[in-house]
N, C-alpha and C positions, 0 to 999 in steps of 0.2 A: 503495500500499499505507500503511495505517495501523497507527501500534502505538498500544496502549491503556496506560492504570494505572488501576488501581480507585481510587477515593476512598469508602469507606463502602461503598453498593451500586451503585455508578453506574463505569460506564467510562464514561473521558473521553478521545477519540482525542486524535494528539498528527499534527501533519503530519511525513511522513519526510522529512528533510534530505539532500538530495544533496550527500555532498561534493566527487567529482570528479566533475560532470556540465557540460556545455554550456549555455550558455541554450536551443540549439537542441535540446534534448534536455528540456528542463523544460515541461511544459503547462502551468504555472500561471504561467511567464515566457515567456507568447507576445507580448506585446505587446511585450516589452523585443527579442527575436528580430526582430520584423520592423522593429523600428527598426534594427539591426544590416545587416539586408539592403539599407533604404532606402537608408542610410548609405554600404555598400559599393557599390550600384550608383550612387551621384550621383558618388563619388571617380574624378576622371580617372584616366584611365589609366595614366600617369605615377606617379602617386602610390599606386593600387590593388595590392597584391598580387597576383600572378597565382595562379589559381585553383589547380593543385597544389602551389604555395607556400604557400598559405594554409591547404590542407587539413594539408600536413605540420605548418605552424605550431601549428594545435589538435590533432594527433595528441601534439605534444609537452608542451601544457600538458597535455590530458587525461591523461596519463600522469604527470604532475606532481604533488606532493604540498602544493603551492602552491595548489590551484586548490580552488577553495570555490564551490561555487555557482554555476561562472559567472564568478568573481571571482579573480582573483589575488590571494593573502594578502601578497603581497611589494609591490605595487602600486598595488592597490586597483582596477586597472581594470578591465573586464570584455574578456576576453581576444580574444574574437571582435571587439570592436573596435581595439584595439590591435594584434591580427592582421593585420587589412585594410589596414593602411597600410603600404608597402613600406618608409619611412623611420623605422618603428617597432621596437623589438628586445627582447626578451625583459629583463625586470630582473635574473635571474641569466645572469652572464656566459656567452656563448659557448651559449646554448639555441639560440637562434634570433635 
């Protein structure tokens, strides 16, 4: 979906900025999401967050007001990368 502004007689389109989206939901960021998939697949099982815990972490991130276009505004990471590692945690205490 695109929004437009009028300047004189012409409408100028602006891309919609997704505030609470993960990379996997942003079609224009597909290359970054493919990197997340490769990164997670290459993590040793001892370091990789199990699938169910990974999904739960991402659900918490998606509901957080600090998520902006796949990035955590508290620490600057891509949340899908941070959530992939078992030994990482949310920068906001006690979330995950």
